[in-house]
C-alpha positions in Angstrom: -0.1 -0.1 0.1 1.2 3.4 -1.2 2.1 5.8 1.7 -0.7 8.2 0.2 -3.2 5.5 0.3 -2.2 4.5 3.8 -3.0 8.1 4.9 -6.0 8.3 2.9 -7.1 4.9 4.6 -6.4 6.1 8.0 -8.4 9.7 7.5 -11.5 7.7 6.3 -11.1 4.8 9.1 -11.1 7.8 11.5 -13.9 9.7 10.0 -16.0 6.5 9.7 -15.8 5.6 13.1 -15.1 8.7 15.0 -16.3 11.8 12.8 -18.6 13.9 15.1 -18.6 11.5 17.9 -19.0 14.2 20.5 -21.9 16.1 18.8 -23.7 12.6 18.1 -23.3 11.7 21.6 -24.6 15.0 22.9 -27.7 14.5 20.7 -28.4 11.0 21.8 -27.8 11.9 25.5 -30.4 14.7 25.3 -32.8 12.2 24.1 -31.9 9.7 26.9 -30.3 7.2 24.5 -26.6 5.9 23.4 -25.2 6.1 20.4 -25.1 3.1 17.9 -21.3 2.4 18.7 -21.9 2.6 22.3 -24.8 0.2 22.4 -22.9 -2.4 20.2 -19.5 -2.0 22.7 -21.9 -2.4 25.9 -24.0 -5.3 24.4 -20.8 -7.5 23.0 -17.9 -9.1 25.1 -15.0 -6.6 25.2 -13.4 -6.0 21.9 -15.3 -8.9 20.0 -16.9 -6.8 17.6 -15.5 -6.7 13.9 -17.0 -4.0 11.5 -18.0 -4.5 7.8 -18.9 -2.0 5.4 -17.6 1.1 7.7 -16.5 2.8 4.4 -20.2 2.5 2.8 -21.6 5.8 1.7 -25.0 6.5 -0.1 -24.8 7.1 -3.7 -27.6 9.3 -3.7 -26.4 12.1 -1.2 -23.8 14.4 -2.2 -22.6 14.9 1.3 -23.3 11.6 3.0 -21.2 10.6 5.7 -19.5 7.0 6.1 -21.4 4.1 7.3 -24.7 5.9 5.9 -26.5 5.7 9.2 -26.2 2.1 10.4 -23.2 0.1 12.0 -22.9 -3.4 10.9 -20.7 -6.3 11.8 -20.3 -9.3 14.1 -19.0 -10.4 17.8 -19.7 -12.4 20.5 -21.9 -12.3 23.6 -20.8 -14.7 26.4 -18.5 -16.2 23.9 -21.0 -17.2 21.2 -21.2 -15.6 17.8 -23.7 -12.8 16.7 -24.2 -10.8 14.0 -25.9 -7.4 14.3 -26.6 -4.0 13.1 -27.1 -0.7 15.1 -29.0 2.1 13.4 -27.4 5.9 13.8 -30.3 8.2 14.7 -27.9 11.2 14.2 -27.4 10.9 10.8 -30.6 12.1 9.0 -32.6 10.2 11.8 -31.5 6.6 11.1 -33.4 6.9 7.9 -33.1 3.7 5.6 -31.9 4.3 2.0 -30.2 2.0 -0.4 -26.8 1.5 0.9 -28.1 1.5 4.3 -30.3 -1.2 3.5 -27.5 -2.9 1.7 -25.3 -3.4 4.6 -28.1 -4.9 6.9 -29.1 -7.3 4.2 -25.0 -8.2 3.9 -24.9 -8.9 7.5 -28.2 -10.8 7.6 -26.9 -12.9 4.7 -23.7 -13.6 6.6 -25.5 -14.6 9.7 -27.8 -17.1 7.7 -24.5 -18.7 6.2 -22.8 -18.7 9.4 -25.8 -20.1 11.5 -25.8 -17.3 14.1 -28.5 -15.2 15.8 -29.1 -11.7 14.1 -29.7 -8.7 16.4 -31.1 -5.5 14.9 -30.8 -2.5 16.9 -33.4 -0.2 15.6 -33.5 3.7 16.1 -34.9 5.1 12.9 -37.5 7.5 11.3 -38.4 5.2 8.5 -37.7 5.4 4.8 -35.3 8.1 3.5 -37.6 10.3 1.7 -34.7 11.9 -0.6 -33.9 8.8 -2.1 -37.6 7.6 -2.9 -38.1 4.1 -4.3 -34.6 3.2 -3.4 -35.5 3.1 0.0 -38.8 1.4 -0.3 -36.9 -1.4 -2.3 -34.1 -1.4 0.4 -37.2 -2.4 3.1 -38.5 -4.9 0.9 -35.1 -6.6 0.6 -34.8 -6.6 4.5 -38.1 -8.0 4.8 -37.3 -10.9 2.4 -34.1 -11.6 4.6 -36.4 -11.9 7.5 -38.7 -14.3 5.9 -35.6 -16.5 4.6 -34.0 -16.4 7.9 -37.2 -17.2 9.7 -36.9 -20.7 11.6 -33.0 -20.9 10.3 -31.5 -18.4 12.9 -32.9 -16.5 16.0 -33.8 -13.0 14.9 -34.1 -10.3 17.6 -34.7 -6.4 17.5 -33.9 -4.1 20.2 -36.4 -1.0 19.2 -34.2 2.1 21.0 -35.7 4.6 19.4 -38.5 5.5 16.9 -39.5 2.8 14.3 -41.9 4.1 12.1 -43.7 3.6 8.9 -42.5 0.7 7.0 -39.6 0.2 9.3 -41.9 -1.5 11.8 -42.2 -4.9 9.7 -38.9 -5.9 9.9 -39.0 -6.3 13.7 -42.6 -7.5 13.4 -41.0 -10.6 11.3 -38.4 -11.4 13.6 -38.8 -13.6 16.8 -38.4 -11.3 19.9 -38.9 -7.6 20.0 -37.4 -5.5 23.1 -38.7 -2.0 23.8 -37.8 0.4 26.6 -40.1 2.8 28.4 -39.9 6.3 27.2 -37.3 5.6 24.6 -38.9 3.3 22.2 -42.0 3.8 19.8 -43.5 1.6 17.1 -46.2 3.0 14.6 -47.3 2.8 11.1 -48.6 6.4 11.1 -47.3 9.1 13.5 -49.5 11.2 15.9 -49.6 14.1 13.2 -51.0 11.8 10.6 -53.4 10.4 12.9 -54.5 14.1 14.1 -54.8 15.2 10.3 -56.5 12.0 9.4 -58.9 11.2 12.3 -58.7 14.5 14.5 -57.3 12.5 17.3 -54.6 14.2 19.4 -52.4 11.6 20.8 -48.4 11.5 21.7 -45.9 9.0 20.5 -45.5 7.2 23.9 -49.8 6.7 23.7 -49.8 5.6 20.2 -46.8 3.3 19.9 -44.8 3.2 23.2 -43.1 0.2 25.0 -46.2 -0.3 27.3 -48.9 0.1 24.3 -47.0 -2.8 22.6 -46.4 -4.8 25.6 -50.0 -4.6 27.0 -52.3 -4.3 24.1 -51.0 -5.1 20.4 -48.6 -8.2 21.7 -45.8 -6.7 19.4 -43.2 -6.3 22.2 -42.2 -9.5 24.0 -39.8 -7.8 26.7 -40.3 -4.4 28.1 -37.5 -2.7 30.3 -37.0 0.6 32.0 -33.3 1.2 30.6 -31.0 0.4 27.9 -28.6 -1.4 30.0 -31.6 -3.5 31.4 -32.6 -4.2 27.7 -28.8 -5.5 27.1 -28.9 -7.8 30.2 -32.4 -9.2 29.3 -31.1 -10.0 25.8 -28.2 -11.9 27.0 -30.3 -14.0 29.3 -32.5 -14.9 26.5 -30.0 -15.8 24.3 -28.5 -18.3 26.9 -31.8 -20.4 26.0 -31.5 -20.4 22.4 -29.5 -22.4 19.9 -27.4 -20.7 17.2 -29.3 -22.1 14.6 -32.0 -24.8 13.9 -29.5 -27.6 13.5 -28.0 -27.4 16.7 -29.1 -27.4 20.6 -29.0 -24.6 23.0 -25.8 -24.8 25.3 -26.8 -26.6 28.4 -26.7 -25.0 31.8 -26.0 -26.4 35.2 -28.9 -28.1 36.8 -30.2 -26.9 40.0 -33.2 -27.7 42.5 -36.3 -25.6 42.1 -36.4 -22.3 43.6 -39.6 -23.3 45.6 -38.8 -26.6 47.3 -42.3 -27.0 48.9 -45.3 -29.3 48.1 -47.1 -28.9 44.9 -50.3 -29.9 46.9 -49.8 -26.4 49.1 -49.6 -24.3 45.9 -52.8 -25.6 44.1 -56.0 -25.2 45.9 -58.4 -28.5 45.8 -61.3 -26.4 45.1 -61.3 -26.0 41.3 -62.8 -22.6 41.1 -60.3 -21.1 43.3 -57.7 -19.3 41.7 -53.7 -19.6 42.3 -50.6 -18.5 40.8 -49.3 -21.0 38.0 -45.9 -19.1 38.1 -45.6 -20.7 41.7 -45.9 -24.0 40.3 -43.5 -23.4 37.5 -40.9 -22.2 39.9 -41.6 -25.6 41.8 -40.9 -27.5 39.0 -37.9 -26.1 37.0 -34.4 -25.3 37.9 -34.1 -22.4 40.4 -33.7 -18.8 38.7 -34.2 -20.5 35.1 -37.6 -19.3 34.5 -37.5 -16.4 31.9 -41.0 -15.2 30.8 -42.1 -14.1 27.5 -44.9 -11.2 26.8 -45.6 -11.2 30.5 -47.9 -8.1 30.1 -49.9 -9.7 27.2 -52.8 -12.1 27.5 -51.7 -12.8 30.9 -54.3 -15.7 31.1 -51.5 -17.7 29.6 -48.0 -17.9 30.5 -45.1 -18.7 28.1 -41.4 -18.5 28.7 -38.1 -20.4 28.6 -36.7 -22.5 31.6 -34.4 -25.1 32.4 -34.8 -28.9 33.8 -31.6 -30.2 35.1 -29.9 -27.8 32.8 -31.6 -28.6 29.8 -33.7 -25.4 28.0 -37.3 -26.0 27.6 -40.4 -23.8 26.6 -43.0 -23.5 29.2 -46.9 -23.2 28.3 -49.3 -22.6 31.2 -52.8 -21.6 31.7 -52.9 -18.7 34.6 -56.5 -19.5 36.9 -55.6 -16.0 38.4 -56.5 -14.3 35.2 -59.9 -15.1 33.5 -59.9 -18.0 35.4 -57.3 -19.4 33.0 -59.8 -19.5 29.7 -58.4 -19.5 26.3 -59.3 -16.4 24.4 -58.2 -14.9 21.2 -54.8 -13.1 22.5 -53.9 -16.0 24.7 -54.3 -18.4 21.6 -52.1 -16.1 19.4 -49.4 -15.6 22.2 -49.2 -19.2 23.0 -49.3 -20.4 19.2 -46.4 -18.1 18.3 -44.3 -19.2 21.3 -44.7 -22.8 20.3 -43.6 -22.2 16.7 -40.4 -20.8 17.8 -39.5 -23.5 19.9 -40.5 -26.3 17.3 -38.5 -24.3 14.9 -35.2 -24.4 17.1 -35.6 -27.8 18.7 -37.0 -26.8 22.0 -39.0 -29.3 24.3 -42.3 -27.9 25.1 -43.9 -28.6 28.6 -47.6 -27.6 28.7 -49.1 -27.1 32.6 -52.8 -27.4 32.1 -55.9 -26.0 34.1 -58.2 -24.7 31.6 -62.2 -24.5 31.8 -62.6 -23.6 28.4 -62.3 -20.9 25.8 -63.7 -17.4 26.8 -67.4 -17.1 26.0 -69.0 -13.9 24.6 -70.1 -12.0 21.7 -66.9 -10.0 21.4 -64.5 -13.3 21.0 -66.8 -14.6 18.7 -67.2 -12.0 16.2 -63.5 -11.2 16.3 -62.7 -14.9 15.6 -62.0 -16.9 18.5 -62.6 -19.7 16.2 -60.0 -18.7 13.5 -57.4 -17.6 16.4 -57.9 -20.8 18.6 -57.0 -22.6 15.6 -53.6 -21.2 15.6 -53.0 -22.6 18.8 -54.3 -26.1 17.8 -52.3 -25.9 14.7 -49.3 -24.8 16.5 -49.4 -28.0 18.8 -50.1 -30.4 16.2 -47.5 -29.2 13.6 -45.0 -29.3 16.4 -42.3 -32.3 16.3 -40.0 -31.4 19.1 -40.8 -33.5 22.5 -43.9 -32.5 24.1 -45.0 -33.1 27.6 -48.5 -32.1 28.8 -49.3 -32.2 32.5 -53.2 -31.8 33.7 -53.1 -30.2 37.2 -57.0 -29.6 37.7 -59.5 -28.8 34.9 -59.3 -29.6 31.1 -62.6 -29.2 29.7 -64.3 -29.0 26.2 -62.3 -28.1 23.3 -59.7 -26.4 25.3 -58.6 -29.8 26.6 -57.9 -30.7 22.9 -56.2 -27.6 22.1 -53.9 -27.5 25.0 -51.3 -30.3 23.7 -53.4 -33.4 24.2 -52.4 -36.9 23.3 -54.3 -36.4 20.1 -52.5 -33.6 18.7 -49.3 -35.5 19.3 -48.1 -35.0 22.8 -45.5 -37.8 23.7 -46.3 -37.8 27.2 -49.6 -37.0 28.8 -49.6 -36.8 32.7 -52.4 -36.1 35.4 -52.6 -35.4 38.9 -55.3 -37.5 40.7 -57.7 -34.7 41.1 -57.2 -33.7 37.6 -61.1 -33.4 35.7 -61.1 -34.2 32.3 -64.6 -33.8 30.6 -66.6 -31.9 28.0 -68.2 -29.8 30.6 -68.0 -29.1 34.3 -70.3 -31.0 36.5 -73.0 -28.1 36.7 -73.0 -27.3 33.1 -73.4 -30.7 32.1 -76.1 -31.4 34.7 -77.8 -28.1 33.3 -78.0 -29.3 30.0 -78.6 -33.1 30.6 -81.1 -32.6 33.4 -82.5 -28.9 33.2 -85.9 -29.9 32.0 -86.1 -32.7 34.5 -84.9 -30.3 37.4 -87.3 -27.6 36.4 -90.2 -29.7 36.9 -89.3 -30.1 40.8 -90.4 -27.9 43.2 -88.0 -25.5 44.8 -87.7 -27.4 48.1 -86.3 -30.5 46.5 -84.6 -29.0 43.3 -81.4 -27.6 44.8 -80.8 -31.0 46.6 -81.5 -33.0 43.3 -79.1 -30.7 41.3 -76.3 -31.2 43.8 -77.0 -35.1 44.0 -76.8 -35.1 40.0 -73.8 -33.0 40.0 -71.8 -35.3 42.3 -73.1 -38.6 40.2 -71.4 -36.7 37.1 -68.3 -35.8 38.7 -67.8 -39.3 40.2 -68.4 -40.8 36.7 -66.8 -38.5 34.3 -64.7 -35.9 36.2 -61.5 -38.0 36.9 -58.5 -38.9 34.9 -59.1 -42.7 35.5 -61.3 -43.0 32.4 -58.7 -41.0 30.4 -56.0 -43.4 31.5 -58.0 -46.6 30.8 -58.3 -45.4 27.1 -54.6 -44.4 26.9 -55.5 -40.6 26.6 -53.4 -40.2 29.5 -50.2 -42.1 30.0 -49.8 -41.9 33.8 -51.5 -40.3 36.9 -48.9 -39.1 39.4 -48.7 -37.9 42.8 -48.2 -34.2 42.5 -45.1 -34.2 44.2 -43.4 -36.4 41.8 -44.2 -34.1 39.0 -40.6 -32.7 38.6 -38.8 -36.1 38.6 -41.5 -37.5 36.1 -40.9 -34.5 33.6 -37.1 -35.0 33.9 -37.6 -38.8 33.4 -39.7 -38.1 30.3 -37.5 -35.4 28.9 -34.4 -37.7 29.3 -36.0 -40.5 27.3 -37.8 -38.3 24.4 -34.8 -36.2 24.1 -33.5 -37.8 21.1 -37.2 -38.0 19.4 -37.3 -37.8 15.6 -40.7 -37.2 14.2 -41.1 -36.6 10.3 -44.4 -34.8 9.1 -46.0 -35.7 5.8 -44.0 -34.3 2.8 -45.4 -30.8 1.7 -44.7 -27.5 0.1 -46.2 -25.7 3.1 -48.9 -26.0 5.6 -51.6 -23.2 5.6 -52.0 -22.1 9.1 -55.3 -20.2 9.7 -53.9 -16.7 10.0 
């Protein structure tokens, strides 16, 4: 290399990585944010980052700076390879243009080839208006990579600034979306457009802030209070995930459950009394290992990762404390997507069932509980990973079938002795079967007769023994043997191989 070229390279390299650092830092700090390079340095292992395309410039900007508003490269987190890109809001609002998109696509293509997670740190105002169709085409190219990478490598989006317009669809296509309070916003049309089109005044935070997407839309999977907490939670998530679909998550160190107390003390005998299923989870999985996903969305069902004797597993559990643990539209979609992810990356699924049915009501029916509930059914039936289902108390009607039943391919179906598996609960069944006969009785005897019929129905139908007699339940266990039973089942089916019929693609009821 000639001395002139060497000096030129040094100048460009310095400009590409350090130009206007102070000014950019001040801008971001004023907004309560870090710069793109600060975020990468804080997230990755020390000095592990290797940048690519640092000399890239937009061909459509006369005075565009190097990097073109996005920093891309690869490094390690806890020693494991990752690829990532971070948008730079200080350059044209982090807007995406042709070269900007090409850099993102290149690192995504590399991640797919190598087989490592791709992490996107998004902080962008959207498409670069002064690049017109080139910016739109750039988004299309990114979306195409998101779809190609789906089920091949984990895709994770950190929303650490605005994410508006077409920009929102890339993170929506990824597996997990992190948002930070008072920093992250996602919306198709911003407050100004909403005000002009609908006459509704609304702030960015009210329209598409972290809490909105965590509780109402379900777009956000993890919400944090600071960027530091966001990176910490991302590192924890990655510890449960394999690098790609052909490998397994790195085993952790096994540990006894955090709650070393009898399970019978956590679950009331009265089937109509609520309890916190999270306490049951903590009493079954390894200590400090449960990592909940979408904790604030559809809380009537709990999903998350955990470890069983060090092995990463996915947990799906009805939550009796919320809506009595019934399945509704949001719960069905939440669980179905989580199951699909676990199936894509070979993570065993453990289902804890205590479900009285689907949530009844006009709103649920008119808004598509049939269509959305079918997503959950499809996800369980389509999953070929090891599947273990435990029925704690209630498993009624179609909800029994949907929640990982033997008929949907569960490998082991276990029940506690107090489990109730039937089409309907005793009061509902007696009301339908004996309603006319009861109505004919006088009031003095009706109540006693109804209670007698309910008890008879419960004795004959509301127990797990009939299901076990016919092979729908593999075993009935004493509740305090739950962890050891699940561990034995996991150990046996860990090497399970199951092939679905050959097809181009299934048609999930979206």
